[in-house]
C-alpha distance (Angstrom), angle and dihedral (degrees) to the residues before:
residue distance angle dihedral
M1 . . .
T2 3.78 . .
E3 3.79 129.9 .
P4 3.85 94.1 -104.1
Q5 3.78 90.3 53.2
V6 3.81 91.3 49.6
S7 3.79 89.7 47.6
Q8 3.79 89.3 53.3
I9 3.72 92.4 51.6
L10 3.83 91.1 49.5
S11 3.81 91.4 46.8
V12 3.81 92.9 55.6
H13 3.82 103.4 33.9
L14 3.80 97.5 71.4
P15 3.84 132.5 143.8
G16 3.80 111.8 -91.5
I17 3.74 123.4 -145.9
D18 3.74 90.6 -92.6
G19 3.84 93.3 51.8
L20 3.78 92.9 -106.1
C21 3.88 123.1 121.4
A22 3.75 109.5 -90.8
G23 3.83 92.9 -158.7
C24 3.79 93.9 54.5
R25 3.78 89.5 50.5
W26 3.83 93.1 49.2
W27 3.83 98.1 42.6
W28 3.73 104.7 34.9
A29 3.90 105.5 10.9
R30 3.77 85.5 -119.5
L31 3.76 125.2 144.5
A32 3.83 105.5 -137.9
P33 3.72 126.9 162.7
Y34 3.78 116.6 -113.4
P35 3.02 124.0 -81.1
C36 3.83 90.7 45.5
Y37 3.80 123.6 -170.4
Q38 3.80 91.0 -92.0
A39 3.74 93.9 51.4
E40 3.79 92.5 46.0
W41 3.78 92.1 50.3
A42 3.78 93.4 47.1
L43 3.84 91.8 48.2
R44 3.83 91.0 52.1
W45 3.78 91.9 45.8
D46 3.77 91.3 49.3
A47 3.81 90.9 48.5
R48 3.79 93.0 49.7
A49 3.86 89.9 49.5
A50 3.78 91.3 51.2
T51 3.78 91.1 49.3
R52 3.77 91.6 48.9
R53 3.89 91.3 50.2
F54 3.87 90.3 47.9
L55 3.84 94.2 47.9
D56 3.80 92.8 44.6
G57 3.83 88.6 57.2
L58 3.74 93.6 56.4
P59 3.84 119.2 97.0
């Protein structure tokens, strides 16, 4: 996966008014609590990438 793909997942899989994942409802007509598996995965991936960027910048 690339950062733009992860950003797309994070932009779609958002909490709905009812606390369910809006992206899962739109894409798969599935009622999943937020954060769903896709949102959790994308958040972890994004955190790891940010940590790598931070650590690579250290001397």
